[in-house]
N, C-alpha and C positions, 0 to 999 in steps of 0.2 A: 602360533597365530590364532588357533581356536580359542586359547585362553584369553588372548587379547580381545578377540571378538566378543566373547561372552562377557568380559568385563565392561566393554564399551556398551553392550546391550543393557547390562545391569545398571550402569550409571545413567543411561538414557531413560530407562523406565523409572528409576528413582527420582530423577529431576522432573520428568514429565508429570509425576504425581502432584507436584506443586501447583500445576495448572487446574487440577480438578475443582478446587474451591472457586476459582475464577469462572470456570464454565457454569458452575451451579448458580452463582450469583447473577450472572448475565441471563441465564435461563429463566430467572424469576420475572424478568421484564420482557426479553425478546423471545418471541415464539418462532421456532424453526430457524431458518436462515443459518443453518450450521456452517455451510460453506463460507458465508460472509464472515462469521465470527472466526472461523479458522484462519481465513486470509488476513483479517485484522491482527490476529496473534502472530502470524508469520511476519508481518511488517514490524510488530513490536519486538519480536525476538531477534530479528535481523537488522533492525534500525533502518528499514526501508519505508519510504513514504507510500501511501496508498490513496488511489483515486477511485471513488465509488460513483458509478453512473447508473441512474435509474429514474423512472418516472416518480413524481411526487407520491408520498404516502407509503413507501416501502420500508420505512424505519431506518433509513440511512443515518440521519442525524441522531435519532434515538439510540441506535446501536453504538455509535461513536461516544455519545455522552454516557451511556451505560458502562461501556468499557472504561472510560475515564473515572467514573465513580467507583469502580471495583479496584482501582489502583491508587496507591498512596503517592500520587504524583500530581504536580500542578497542571491545571487544565484551563485553557482559554478558548472561547469560541469567537470567531470573526465572521460577521455576516457581510459577505462581499456585495457591493453595490457599484453602479457606474460612477458615482461621485466619490468613491473611496480614494484616499490619498496614501502615498507610501508612508507618510508620518503616522497615519492612523494604524498602521500595521507594525512598523519597526520602532516608532518613537521619534522624538525630535529634540532639538536644542531649545531651551527656554532662557530668554535674556532677563537678568535681574538688574533693573535700573539702579538699585541702591548700591550694589557692589560692582556693577559694570562687568559682571562675568556671566558666562553661559553655564547652565546646568543641563543634565541629560534626563529626560523623562522617557523611560523605556516603554515600548508598546506591548501589545498582547502577544507578540511573537516570542517574548521571553517567558516561555512555559515549556514543560516537558511534552505535553500533548496539545497540539493546536488543531482545532477543527476549522477548516476553511470552507464555510458553507456557501454553496453556489459559487465556486471559485471562478467560473467563466463569466461572471458578471463584472469583474474588475478590469480596468483598463491596463494598458501595457506597462505603465510606470509601476503600478502596484505589483504586477506579475514579475517584473525584473527585480524588485526589492525582495520578493519572496524567493526568487531563484537563488540568490546568494545565501539566504538562510538555509534552504534545502540542501544545497550542495556543499557549502563551506562550513556550515554550522556556526555561522557568525553573521552579524549585520554591521553595516557602516553607517554611523550617524555623524555628520560633519566630517571632521578629519580623522576620527578614531574608529577603530573596529572593536566590536564587543562580542566575546564568545557566548554562545547560547548554552543554557543549562543542559546537562546530559542526564538521562537520555532525552533526545529531541526527536519528535515525530510529527509530521504533517499528515493529517487525514482529511482529504478534501472530497466534497460532493459536487456533482453537477447534474443538471436535468438535460437529457438528450433531445427532448421534443420541443422545448420552448426556446426559440432562437432570438426573439425580440429583446434588445437590450443586452445582448451577450457578446463576448469577445472570445474568439477561438484561442485556446491556449497555444503559445509558441511551441514548436516542436522541441526546442531545447529544454523547455520546462516539462513538457509531457514525458520526455526521456528520463527526467529525474525521479519520476514516480516508479518505484520498484514494481508495483502491481496496479493494474487497472481492472476493477471488478465491474461486471455488468449484473446488476441486481434484478432478479425476476420476481414475478408475483408468487405469493405463497400458495400451497396446496389448499384444497377445500377443507381438509381436516384442520390444518394449521389456522386457516382463517376463522373457523368456528371457535377455536381456542382463543384467538385474538379478540373475537367478538365478546366472548364470555369474560375475558380478563380486562379488556379496555373499555367496555361500555359504561362503566361507572363515570359519574361526573368528574371525580378526582381519582383516577386510577393510580395504583402504586407504581412508582418509577424509581424510588430511592432504594439503594442497596448498600451493603457494607463494603468497605475497602479491605481487600484480602491479600494484596501483593504490593510490595514496595520496590524501591530502586535497587536495594541490595539483592533481593531475590531475583530481580530481573537481570542484573549483571551476572549473577551466578548461572542463570538459565542460558545466557548468551555464551558464557564460558563452556557450558556443557554442549551447546550447539556446535562450537568450534571443534569439539572432539568427535563429531559424527564422521564416520569413515566414508570416503568417496573413492571408489576404484578408478584406476586409470581408464578403463573401458567406458565407464560412465562419463568421465570428463571428456573423452573424445566424442562420445555421443552428444553431449551438450554443445561442443564446438561444431560438430557436423550440423546440428539443427540450426544454429545461428547462421552458419555459412550458407546453408541451403536457402535461407531467406534472401541472401545477397546474390549468390550465383547458382540459381536452381539448375541450370543446364549441366553443371559439373556433376550433379547427382542424378542425372537422367530425368529431371522434372521439366516439363514444358510450361513454365510459369513466367518466363522472362518478360513477356508482354504485359503481365498483370502486376508486376512488382516494380514500383518506382524507386523505393529505397528499402533496403533490408534493415535488420536489427543492428544496433551498434555493439561494440565490445562491452559496453556496460550491461547489455542484455545477457552476455555470457556469464558475467560475474553474478548478476542478480538471479539468474536461473539456477546456478549452482547453490547459492545461499538459500533460495526458496526450496529447492529440493531437499536440502539438509533439514530445513525447518519442517517440511512435510513429513520426513522420516521421524523426526523428533516427536511431532504431535501424535504419530502412530506408535510411539514407544519403542522405536527401533534405533539401533546405533549405526546403521549403515543405509546408504541411499540405493534405491532400486530404479530401474528405468521407468516404472510407473510413477514414482515421485516426480521425475522430470516431466513426464507427459501431463500429469495432473496439474502441475504448476505452469506448464508451458504457455497455455493460452493467456493466462492472467499476466505473465511477464512479457509476452511478445505482441499481444494484439494491438497495443498502442505504439509499437516500434516498427511495425511493418506498414509502409505507406503504399497503397495500391494506386494504379494508374487510372486514367479516365476510362480506358477500355474495360478494366475490371469493373468499375462502377456501372458502366453501360450494360454489362452482363450480370449485374447483381452479385458480383463476387466480392466477398468481404475478407478482411484479414483473417478472420476465424476459418473461413473455408479454405484459404490458401494454407494456413497452418495445418489444417486437417489433412490436406494432401501431403504435406511435408512429413508429418508424423506417420501417416499410413505407408509412405514410400521408403523411408529410411529404415535400415536394418537395425533391429533392437539388439543390444549386446546381451 
C-alpha cells in the first residue's frame, strides 16, 4: 500500500508541474487573487462551472480572459443584457429563400471556455437555454440537438450590489455551478503592485498560451487517480446531510435552513477536494481539502429561512457551525 501511495504522490507531483507555466503566465497580468485563480483551475480540471461574485473592479472578467489566453482553447465572451435572446447565445436557424432550406448558425456558446459576463442581467428564457448547455453539454436548435466541444466550461460573473435590471438566477441553474466564489478586495501591497502595473495608458494584458486540450485531458486523468479514503467520503456525506437534517447531528439550525444541499453537492465536493489535493501536489485527499473547498461548493446550495436573514445569519455562518461541530476523521 505504501508503494502505491508513493507512486500516486509521485504521479500527482509530476502532473502538477504542468500547471507551473500557467500560473506564471497568469501572474504577469493578475496581481494576487491566488485563491480565485486556484478555484478557476479547480473548475477547469474537474469540468465544473464557476460563478464569480464581487463588486466591479476586482478583475473577475480580466482573470477569466487571462486564463483563456493562457490556454490553447477556443474562448467566447457573452455580455448578458436584459434584451438578450436565446438565439444570441446558442444560435438559430436561418432560412435560405433560394433553396427553401434552413441552415444552422451556431452561437457563441460553441466554445471551450465561455465567459457569461453579468449573467444575472439576462431574462429567464436565456437562462433556460444556458441551463441545457451547462448540464447536458449540448444545445437544441429547432428540432435537432448539437453536442458542444469538449472541454466545455462556463465561467460566469455577477455583481451583488446592483439589483436594477437584474434577474435572480433560478435555483436549478445556480445548483449547476460547481463553485460560487466571493471575490474580495486586494491587500494594500497587492493594490500598490496593481497601481504600478496597470497605471499605463495601455497596460500589458496579452500572454502566451501554454496549455492545450491534450494536456488538460491528461491532467483530468491524473485527477481521477487521487486517492480518497472511505472515512473522507463519509465525512463529505455527513457535511452535506448536516445541511439538510442538522438536528440528527446535534446542531440547532433547523429554524435557519430552508433547503439543504443537493446530492450534486456531494459529488462536486469530492471532485473539488481531489482537485485541491492535486494543486498541492498530493496524491491523496485530507479533511482540510474538504473544508477549504466546502464553502465555495456549498454556499449557493444552502438556502436560509427568513428567520436566519432577520438574525443576519448567512449560509457561510451556517456552514461554519457545521464544520466546527462535525468530527474530523
